[in-house]
Every structure is written in structure tokens, then in C-alpha cells.
FIVEX-669009 format. One line per field, with one value per residue: chain; x, z, y of N, C-alpha, C in turn. Coordinates in steps of 0.1 Angstrom, whole numbers, plus 5000, padded with zeros to 4 digits. Each point is the difference from the previous one (the first is absolute). Example, Ala and Ser with C-alpha at 12.3 -4.5 7.8 and 13.67 -1.06 7.14 Angstrom:
! FIVEX-669009
kette	A,A
n.c1	5132,4996
n.c3	5078,4993
n.c2	4943,5011
ca.c1	4991,5009
ca.c3	5000,5000
ca.c2	5012,5011
c.c1	5009,4992
c.c3	5000,5008
c.c2	5012,5011
END
This chain:
! FIVEX-669009
kette	A,A,A,A,A,A,A,A,A,A,A,A,A,A,A,A,A,A,A,A,A,A,A,A,A,A,A,A,A,A,A,A,A,A,A,A,A,A,A,A,A,A,A,A,A,A,A,A,A,A,A,A,A,A,A,A,A,A,A,A,A,A,A,A,A,A,A,A,A,A,A,A,A,A,A,A,A,A,A,A,A,A,A,A,A,A,A,A,A,A,A,A,A,A,A,A,A,A,A,A,A,A,A,A,A,A,A,A,A,A,A,A,A,A,A,A,A,A,A,A,A,A,A,A,A,A,A,A,A,A,A,A,A,A,A,A,A,A,A,A,A,A,A,A,A,A,A,A,A,A,A,A,A,A,A,A,A,A,A,A,A,A,A,A,A,A,A,A,A,A,A,A,A,A,A,A,A,A,A,A,A,A,A,A,A,A,A,A,A,A,A,A,A,A,A,A,A,A,A,A,A,A,A,A,A,A,A,A,A,A,A,A,A,A,A,A,A,A,A,A,A,A,A,A,A,A,A,A,A,A,A,A,A,A,A,A,A,A,A,A,A,A,A,A,A,A,A,A,A,A,A,A,A,A,A,A,A,A,A,A,A,A,A,A,A,A,A,A,A,A,A,A,A,A,A,A,A,A,A,A,A,A,A,A,A,A,A,A,A,A,A,A,A,A,A,A,A,A,A,A,A,A,A,A,A,A,A,A,A,A,A,A,A,A,A,A,A
n.c1	5008,4996,5009,4991,5006,4993,5002,5001,4998,5005,4992,5008,4989,4997,4997,5004,4989,5007,5005,4987,4997,5012,4997,4988,5005,5009,4989,4996,5011,5000,5010,4994,5009,5004,5004,5004,4995,5007,4993,5001,4988,4996,4992,5010,5008,4990,4998,5013,4999,4989,5009,5004,5005,5010,5006,5006,5005,5010,5003,5013,4998,5000,5008,4994,4990,5012,4999,5005,4996,5012,5002,4988,5004,5011,4993,4991,5010,5005,4988,5000,5013,4997,4989,5008,4995,4990,4992,5001,4992,4997,4997,4990,5005,5002,5001,4989,4996,5005,4996,4989,5001,5004,4989,4993,5006,4998,4988,5002,4989,4989,4997,4989,4996,4992,5005,4989,5008,5003,5003,4996,5000,4995,4990,5004,4989,5001,4998,4997,5007,5004,5002,5004,5011,4998,5012,5007,5008,5011,5008,5011,5002,5010,5001,4987,5001,4990,4996,4992,4991,4996,4991,5007,5001,4991,5006,5007,4997,5011,4996,5012,5004,5007,5011,5002,5009,5010,5005,5011,4999,5013,5001,5003,5012,4994,5013,4998,4994,5010,5003,4988,4999,4989,5000,4988,4990,4988,4993,4993,4993,4995,4993,5002,5004,4994,5010,5005,5011,4996,4996,4989,5002,5000,5002,4999,5008,4995,5002,4988,5009,5008,5008,4987,5008,4995,4992,5012,5007,4991,4998,5013,5000,4989,5007,5009,5001,5008,5009,4996,5008,4997,5008,4990,4993,5007,5001,4988,5003,4988,5007,5005,5012,5001,4992,5010,4989,5006,5003,5002,4988,4990,5000,4988,4994,4994,4991,5003,5000,5001,4997,5006,4994,4999,5008,5008,5010,5007,5007,4989,4995,5013,4997,4988,5003,5007,4997,4994,4998,4998,5000,4995,5007,4993,5003,5010,4988,5010,5002,5012,5000,4990,5010,5007,4992,4997,5003,4993,5006,4992,5010,4998,5012,5000,4990,5005,5013,4998,4991,5009,5009,4992,4996,5013,5003,4990,5003,5013,4992
n.c3	5000,4993,5002,5007,4996,5011,4994,5014,4995,5012,5002,5011,5007,4987,4994,4989,4994,4994,5013,5005,4990,5002,5013,4997,4991,5009,5007,4990,5004,5013,5006,5009,4997,5010,4992,5012,5000,5009,5010,5004,5000,5012,4998,4994,5010,5009,4994,5000,5013,5002,4993,5009,5006,4997,4991,5009,4989,5008,4997,4999,4989,5010,4991,4994,5008,5004,4991,4988,4988,4998,5013,4998,4988,5005,5010,4991,4993,5011,5002,4988,5001,5012,4993,4990,5001,4993,5009,4996,5009,4993,5008,4992,5012,4998,5013,5001,4989,5007,5012,4993,4994,5011,5005,4989,5001,5013,4997,4990,5005,4995,4995,5006,4995,5008,5009,4995,4996,5008,4990,5003,4987,5006,4992,4995,5006,4989,5005,4986,4995,5012,5002,4988,5003,5001,5005,4995,5010,4996,5011,4992,5009,5008,5000,5004,4996,5009,4994,5010,4991,5008,5008,4998,5013,5004,5010,5001,5013,5003,5012,4997,5011,5004,5007,4989,4996,5007,4988,5006,4991,4998,5002,4987,5004,4997,4998,4988,5003,5009,4989,4998,5009,5007,4997,4996,5009,4994,5011,4993,4998,5011,4990,5006,4987,4995,4999,4990,5001,5012,4996,5007,5003,4987,5003,4987,4999,4990,4988,5001,5010,4989,5007,5001,5009,5004,4989,4993,5007,4998,4988,4998,5007,4993,4990,5007,4990,4991,4999,4987,4990,4989,4990,4993,5010,5000,4986,5001,5009,4996,4998,5010,4995,5014,4995,4992,4994,4996,4987,5002,5005,5009,5001,4998,5009,5002,5011,5003,4988,5005,4987,5004,4989,4997,4989,5007,4998,4991,5003,5002,4989,4996,5007,4993,4988,5010,5002,5011,5005,4988,5006,4988,5002,4990,4997,4995,4993,4992,5012,4997,5011,4992,4992,5011,5001,5012,5006,4993,5004,4991,5006,5007,5001,4997,4992,4993,5001,5001,4990,4994,5003,4997,4989,4998,5003,4993,4992,5002,4999
n.c2	4988,5010,5009,5007,5011,5004,5011,5002,5013,4998,4990,5001,5004,5002,4988,5007,5003,5009,5001,5001,5009,5006,4999,5004,5009,5003,4998,5006,5006,5001,4994,5007,5008,5008,5009,5003,5012,5006,5005,4988,5007,4998,5011,5007,4995,5003,5012,5001,4995,5009,5007,4991,5011,4992,5008,5009,5006,5003,5013,4998,5008,5009,5006,4989,5004,5001,4990,5002,4996,5005,5004,5004,5004,5005,5004,5004,5004,5004,5006,5003,5003,5007,5005,5002,5012,4995,5006,5013,5003,5011,5011,5004,5005,5013,5000,4993,5008,5010,4996,4997,5011,5006,4994,5003,5011,5002,4995,5009,5007,4993,5012,4998,5011,5007,4991,4993,4991,4989,4991,4988,5000,5011,4996,5012,5005,5007,5011,5002,5010,5005,4987,5004,4995,4987,4999,4989,4998,4994,5002,4999,5009,4997,5013,5002,5013,5001,5011,4999,5003,5010,4995,4989,4998,4992,5007,4989,4999,4994,5006,5002,4994,5011,5002,5007,4992,5006,5005,5003,5009,4997,5013,4996,5004,5011,5005,4995,4988,5000,5005,4996,5009,4996,5013,4999,4999,5001,4999,4991,5011,4997,4994,4989,5002,4989,4991,5007,4993,5002,5012,4998,5013,5004,5013,5001,5010,5006,5002,4993,4997,5002,4991,4997,4993,5012,5000,4997,5008,5009,4996,5001,5011,5004,4994,5007,5007,4995,5010,4999,5000,5008,4996,5005,4995,4988,4999,5003,4991,4995,4989,4993,4997,4999,5010,4999,4998,4990,5000,5013,4997,5002,4987,5002,4993,5011,4999,5013,5004,5012,5002,5010,5004,4987,5003,4992,5008,4994,5011,5006,4995,5000,5010,4999,4994,4995,5013,4996,5012,5005,5011,5004,5011,5005,5012,4993,4999,5005,5003,4995,5008,5005,4997,5003,5011,4996,5012,5008,5011,5005,5006,5011,4996,5013,4995,4990,5002,5013,4998,4993,5009,5010,4992,4997,5013,5003,4990,5005,5010
ca.c1	4992,5007,5000,4997,5005,4993,5007,4991,5009,4997,4985,4995,4994,4990,5002,4990,4992,5009,5010,4993,4998,5012,5002,4990,5005,5012,4997,4996,5013,5006,5002,5002,5008,4999,5011,4993,5008,4993,4998,4990,4991,4994,4987,5004,5005,4988,4993,5009,4998,4987,5001,5009,5014,5007,5013,5001,5013,5002,5013,5009,5001,4987,4997,4998,4991,5007,5006,4991,4996,5011,5002,4989,5001,5012,4995,4991,5008,5006,4989,4997,5010,4998,4988,4998,4987,5000,4992,5001,4988,5001,4990,5002,5002,5012,5011,5000,5005,5014,5006,4999,5010,5013,5002,5002,5014,5009,4998,4998,4987,4990,4991,4987,4993,4986,4994,4988,4998,5011,4997,5010,5012,5008,4995,4994,4990,5002,4990,5009,4993,4989,4990,4992,5003,5007,5010,5007,5015,5007,5014,5007,5011,4998,4993,4992,4997,4986,4994,4986,4990,4991,4986,4996,4997,4995,5008,4994,5010,5002,4995,5011,5002,5014,5009,5011,5014,5007,5013,5007,5007,5010,4998,5013,5004,5001,5002,4993,4986,4999,5005,4989,4992,4989,5004,4989,4987,4990,4988,4988,4989,4990,4987,4990,4993,5007,5010,4993,5002,4992,4987,4989,4993,5008,4994,5011,4997,5009,5001,4987,4999,5006,5008,4993,4997,4991,4988,5004,5004,4988,4993,5009,4999,4987,4999,5012,5008,5013,4999,5009,5001,5005,5013,4999,4998,5012,5010,4996,5004,4988,5001,5012,5001,4997,4985,4997,4995,5002,5011,5013,4997,4996,4990,4990,4989,4990,4987,4994,5009,4992,5009,4994,5008,5011,4995,5001,5010,5005,5010,4992,4993,5009,5002,4988,4990,4996,4991,4987,4990,5005,4991,5007,4993,5007,4991,5001,4993,5008,5012,5002,4998,4986,5001,5004,4993,4988,4990,5005,4993,5004,4997,5011,5005,4999,4987,4996,5008,4995,4987,5002,5006,4989,4991,5007,5001,4986,4996,5008,4995
ca.c3	5000,4999,5012,4997,5010,4999,5006,5007,5005,5012,5000,5012,5009,4993,4986,4991,4992,4989,5004,5002,4986,4996,5007,4994,4987,5002,5004,4987,4993,5008,5014,5001,5010,4999,5002,5008,5006,5011,5012,4999,5011,5003,4992,4987,4999,5000,4987,4991,5002,4995,4986,4996,4999,5010,5002,4997,4999,5004,4997,5011,5002,5005,4995,4986,4997,4999,4987,4988,4998,4997,5010,5001,4989,5004,5010,4994,4992,5010,5005,4989,5001,5012,5001,4988,4994,4986,4996,5010,4998,5006,4996,4987,5002,4993,5007,4998,4987,4999,5006,4992,4989,5006,5005,4988,4996,5009,5000,4987,5001,4992,5008,4994,5007,4997,5001,5007,5005,4997,5001,5007,4992,4999,4989,5006,4992,5000,4995,4992,4991,5008,5004,4988,4997,5009,4993,5009,4998,5009,4999,4997,5009,5011,5010,4994,5008,4996,5007,5000,5002,5011,4998,4990,5006,5014,5009,5006,5009,4997,5010,5008,5013,5005,4998,4992,5005,4994,4996,4996,4988,4999,4988,4995,5000,4986,5003,4990,5004,5013,4999,5000,5012,5002,5009,5010,4997,5006,5001,4992,5009,5002,4996,5006,4989,4998,4990,4987,4993,5007,5004,4995,4993,4996,4993,4993,4992,4989,4994,5002,5012,4998,5011,5013,5004,5012,4999,5000,5014,5009,4997,5005,5015,5004,4997,5005,4988,4996,4989,4989,4990,4987,4998,4997,5013,5008,4993,5002,5014,5008,5011,4999,4990,5006,4999,4986,4996,4985,4995,5006,5014,5008,4995,5010,4997,5012,4997,4993,4995,4996,4992,4999,4991,4994,4987,4998,4990,5002,5011,5012,5000,5004,5015,5008,4993,5007,5011,5000,4995,4996,4999,4994,5000,4990,4992,4986,4998,4991,5007,4999,5013,5001,4993,5010,5013,5003,5001,4995,5003,4992,5008,5006,5013,5012,5005,5003,5011,5013,5002,5004,5013,5010,5002,5007,5013,5005,5002,5011,5012
ca.c2	5012,5013,5009,5014,5010,5013,5011,5009,5010,5008,5003,5005,4991,4991,4998,5006,4991,4996,4990,4987,4995,4994,4987,4991,4996,4992,4986,4993,4997,4989,5003,5015,5007,5014,5009,5011,5011,5007,4991,4990,5000,4987,4998,4997,4986,4991,5000,4993,4986,4996,5000,4989,5003,4992,5007,5014,5005,5014,5004,5003,5014,5005,5013,5000,5011,5013,5001,4998,4986,4992,4991,4991,4990,4991,4992,4991,4990,4991,4992,4990,4990,4993,4992,4991,5004,5001,5011,5011,5009,5013,5010,5006,5014,5004,4995,4985,4997,5003,4989,4988,5002,4998,4986,4992,5001,4993,4986,4996,4994,5006,5009,5002,5011,5002,4986,5000,4986,4991,4986,4991,4998,5012,5008,5012,5007,5015,5010,5008,5010,5007,4991,4996,4986,4991,4991,4991,5000,4991,5001,4988,5000,4992,5009,5010,5011,5004,5011,4996,5011,4998,4999,4991,4987,5001,4994,4988,4993,4986,4991,4995,5007,4999,5012,4997,5002,5011,4998,5013,5000,5011,5009,5003,5014,5006,5014,5008,5000,5007,5014,5010,4998,5008,5010,5004,4995,5008,4993,5004,5003,4989,5005,4992,4992,4988,5000,5000,4988,4989,5005,4994,5011,5011,5011,5005,5012,5003,5014,5008,5007,5014,5004,5000,4986,5000,4991,4986,4996,5000,4987,4989,5000,4995,4986,4993,4996,5006,5009,4998,5010,4997,5005,5014,5007,5000,5008,5015,5004,5002,4990,4993,4989,4987,4997,4998,4987,4998,4992,5004,5003,4988,4992,4998,4991,5001,4996,5011,5010,5012,5008,5014,5009,4993,4996,4986,4996,4986,5000,4999,4988,4989,5000,4999,4993,4988,5004,4992,5009,5013,5011,5011,5013,5009,5009,4996,4987,4992,4997,4985,4993,4994,4987,4990,5002,4992,5010,5013,5013,5011,5012,5008,4993,5009,4999,4986,4995,5005,4994,4986,5000,5004,4989,4989,5004,5000,4987,4995,5007
c.c1	5009,4999,4998,5004,4992,5007,4990,5009,4994,4985,4995,4993,4990,5003,4990,4993,5009,5010,4993,4997,5012,5002,4990,5004,5012,4998,4996,5013,5007,5001,5005,5009,4999,5014,4995,5011,4992,4998,4989,4992,4993,4987,5004,5005,4989,4993,5008,4998,4987,4999,5010,5014,5008,5013,4999,5015,5001,5014,5009,5001,4986,4996,4998,4991,5007,5007,4989,4999,5012,5003,4988,5001,5011,4995,4990,5007,5006,4989,4996,5009,4998,4988,4999,4988,5002,4990,5000,4988,5002,4988,5003,5001,5012,5013,5001,5005,5015,5008,5000,5010,5014,5003,5001,5014,5009,4999,4999,4987,4991,4991,4987,4992,4985,4992,4987,4996,5011,4995,5011,5013,5008,4995,4992,4990,5002,4989,5008,4991,4988,4989,4991,5002,5007,5009,5006,5015,5006,5015,5007,5012,4996,4992,4992,4996,4987,4996,4985,4991,4991,4986,4996,4997,4995,5009,4994,5011,5001,4994,5011,5001,5014,5007,5012,5014,5006,5015,5007,5009,5010,4998,5014,5003,5002,5001,4992,4985,4997,5004,4989,4991,4988,5003,4989,4987,4990,4987,4989,4989,4989,4987,4989,4992,5008,5010,4993,5001,4991,4986,4988,4991,5010,4992,5012,4996,5011,5001,4988,4999,5005,5007,4994,4995,4991,4988,5004,5004,4988,4992,5008,4999,4987,4999,5011,5009,5013,4998,5010,4999,5005,5014,4999,4999,5013,5011,4997,5004,4988,5000,5013,5000,4997,4985,4997,4996,5002,5012,5014,4998,4997,4989,4990,4989,4990,4987,4992,5010,4991,5010,4993,5009,5012,4995,5000,5009,5007,5010,4993,4993,5008,5002,4988,4989,4995,4991,4987,4989,5006,4989,5007,4991,5008,4990,4999,4994,5008,5013,5003,4998,4987,5000,5003,4992,4988,4988,5006,4990,5005,4996,5013,5004,4999,4986,4997,5007,4995,4986,5002,5006,4990,4990,5006,5001,4987,4996,5008,4995,5009
c.c3	5000,5013,4996,5012,4998,5007,5006,5007,5011,5002,5013,5009,4994,4985,4992,4992,4988,5003,5002,4986,4995,5006,4994,4987,5001,5003,4987,4993,5008,5015,5002,5012,4998,5003,5006,5003,5011,5012,4997,5012,5002,4992,4986,4998,5000,4987,4989,5001,4995,4985,4994,4999,5011,5004,4996,5000,5004,4997,5012,5003,5004,4994,4985,4996,4999,4987,4989,4998,4998,5011,5002,4989,5004,5011,4995,4992,5010,5006,4990,5001,5012,5000,4988,4992,4984,4995,5011,4997,5008,4996,4986,5001,4993,5007,4998,4987,4998,5007,4992,4988,5005,5004,4988,4994,5009,4999,4985,4998,4991,5009,4993,5009,4997,5000,5008,5005,4996,5001,5007,4993,4998,4989,5007,4990,5002,4995,4993,4992,5008,5003,4988,4997,5012,4992,5011,4996,5010,4997,4998,5010,5013,5011,4992,5011,4995,5008,4998,5003,5012,4995,4989,5005,5015,5010,5007,5009,4996,5010,5009,5013,5004,4997,4991,5007,4992,4997,4996,4988,4999,4987,4995,5000,4986,5002,4990,5004,5013,4999,5000,5012,5000,5011,5010,4995,5007,5000,4991,5009,5000,4996,5007,4990,4998,4989,4987,4993,5007,5004,4993,4991,4996,4993,4993,4992,4989,4995,5003,5014,5000,5012,5013,5003,5012,4999,5000,5014,5009,4998,5005,5015,5004,4998,5007,4989,4999,4988,4990,4990,4987,4999,4997,5012,5008,4993,5002,5014,5009,5012,4998,4990,5006,4999,4985,4997,4985,4997,5007,5015,5008,4993,5012,4996,5011,4996,4993,4996,4994,4992,4997,4991,4994,4987,4998,4989,5004,5011,5013,5001,5005,5015,5008,4994,5007,5012,4998,4994,4997,4998,4994,5000,4991,4992,4986,4998,4991,5007,5000,5014,5001,4993,5010,5013,5001,5001,4996,5003,4991,5007,5005,5013,5012,5005,5005,5013,5014,5004,5005,5014,5011,5003,5008,5015,5007,5004,5011,5014,5006
c.c2	5012,5007,5014,5009,5013,5011,5010,5010,5008,5003,5006,4989,4991,5000,5007,4989,4996,4989,4986,4994,4993,4986,4990,4995,4991,4985,4992,4996,4988,5004,5015,5004,5015,5007,5013,5011,5006,4990,4990,4999,4986,4997,4997,4986,4990,5000,4993,4985,4995,4999,4990,5003,4993,5007,5014,5003,5015,5004,5002,5015,5005,5013,5001,5011,5013,5002,4999,4985,4990,4989,4990,4989,4990,4991,4989,4989,4990,4991,4989,4988,4991,4991,4990,5003,5000,5011,5010,5009,5013,5008,5006,5015,5005,4995,4985,4996,5003,4989,4988,5001,4997,4986,4991,5000,4992,4984,4994,4993,5008,5009,5002,5010,5000,4987,5001,4985,4991,4986,4992,4998,5013,5009,5012,5006,5015,5008,5010,5010,5006,4991,4995,4985,4993,4991,4991,5001,4990,5002,4987,4999,4991,5007,5010,5010,5006,5012,5000,5012,4996,4999,4991,4986,5003,4993,4988,4993,4985,4991,4995,5008,4997,5012,4996,5002,5012,4996,5013,4998,5011,5008,5004,5015,5005,5015,5009,5001,5008,5014,5010,4996,5010,5010,5004,4995,5010,4992,5006,5004,4989,5006,4992,4991,4987,5001,4998,4986,4989,5004,4992,5009,5011,5010,5008,5013,5002,5014,5008,5006,5014,5005,4999,4986,5000,4991,4985,4996,4999,4987,4988,4998,4995,4985,4992,4995,5006,5010,4997,5011,4995,5006,5015,5008,5001,5009,5015,5004,5002,4990,4992,4989,4986,4997,4996,4985,4998,4991,5003,5004,4987,4992,4997,4990,5000,4994,5011,5011,5011,5009,5014,5009,4994,4994,4985,4995,4987,5000,4999,4987,4988,4999,4997,4991,4987,5003,4992,5009,5014,5010,5012,5013,5009,5008,4996,4987,4991,4995,4985,4993,4993,4986,4989,5001,4991,5010,5013,5011,5011,5013,5006,4994,5010,5001,4985,4996,5006,4994,4986,4999,5004,4989,4989,5004,5000,4986,4994,5006,5009
END
């Protein structure tokens, strides 16, 4: 049976949904181990055990987060050798894909990005061309590195009970990789809203908000939802780029996705088309977003969203 190694980068006191998805997919490949950075909390170790993880690899260096991705790729390469893994799974985030590329060079391994599913023989299913097509790919190398898109599988525990053992892996010294350090960090202001990539409800605004995300945020808060945005809105500086939903942003798959003032171009569609229910609000009846929407409202978002928020607050009492 093949061995799968999942990279989980400093998750804190609880694993994210995207990490649980990686663990679920990894079990379809074979026996699963985890390469971990940061402190391994007891609750996280218990969750890993429930998802069938028997071994957790940790780096000998405690300050990997103080560098860019080079030392992490070096550590992960050492963990692959220690575990004998034939498949490595990472988040499909910008950093995850950069680590995957560096790891592929270090291991002479095939790298497959934008993965949405993996079969037992290592065949990867990819979503390409902004989600218009699904393709399959399989590396011919002894090790395959896979960066996996979030929100494409439902996390499922293995039913196993037990605490995984831990193994410390030496991180090779690399003067060039260690030459760039993170000088400072600033905490992102806490909004009280759920994480965009894991939210069950998302309210997103686009060019139609004309710089005013107030109605979008009001409705999101009434619903307990996350706030998303189109690339046009983030590029205009109306909201941070971490709120961008789309091909070059976050991929979401909520139970309810409300699109307000977004045309529904292919770039946006790629990041939200797997939403269970899509509600579109746009003044333009010919907007492409109505082609993928389950429910459409042709109207002014500045009138529709406040009315919806008021009604929801009223029903909540």
C-alpha cells in the first residue's frame, strides 16, 4: 500500500476544514502520516488520530514560521524520506503551491496542482480552465506532490481511536533558504465572521457595490455569513484581497452563496460554482451570473440587501 504524507502548517489549537479534507483524501491513497509545523495541541493530536493518522513528523527547528517557504520545503523533503511517502498532499494556497514546486525539484517528483480528487492508484482529478473542464493526471515519478483545492470533499473521520506517535525530523541547514526572514507581523482585525473558505453562507459583492460594502456586510452579519468579493472589487481597493472569491482567489463551496453586483464572469464562477444554492442580485438582466444562479433578483443591491437584512433581523427577533 502506498504511503501518503499530508503537510499541515501551524494550525493552532484546532484543525481547519481544509486540513480535514486533505486527511480524508489522503486515506484513499494509503496509510497516512502528517508533517506538522508549530505546536501539536492535545485536541489536534486527538483529531489526527480520529482521521487515521498514526505518525506525526515534526521539524527539529522551532522557528520555521520566521522564514519564507524555503526551509519548509527542505523540512518536508526530509519528512518524505523519513516516512517513505509516495504521495504528498498540501493546500492549494499560493504558499502551498510554491512549497509544492520547490519540493518537486528537491525530490525529482511530479507536481500536480488544482487537484479536486485523488484515486487509490494516484490518479489526480483536476479542475481546469476556470472550472469549465475536469481532467485527470498521473505522475510517472516515484513520488507525487499534489496541491489540493478546498471544499471538494466532505471531511470524514476514519473511526480510529488513538494518539499518533511523533517523530522529529532534522531540517537541513541551507544558508540561502534561511537568508530571508520575516521581519514583523501584524494581527488581522477580528471581524467575528466565519472564515471565508469554510463558511456555510457567503455574501459577496462586486463592481456593483461601487466602493460601498456596507449593505453586503450588514446582510452577512444578519446571516452569520462570511464576506466575499470579486476581483474587480479587491483590485479597486474596496476590500482586502483575502476576500477575493475566484480562480485567483479563494474557492468556496457554501450551502448558500449570495452574489450582489457581480457579473458572474468565468474568473468568479471558478471559485463558487460548487455552492449548493446560488442567489444572484444584479440590475442587468443579461448578466452571466443568472445563468448559474438558482434564484435571481433583477434589482438594485442597495435596495434589495437592506430589505433582506431587515427581514432576517426581524425574524430573529
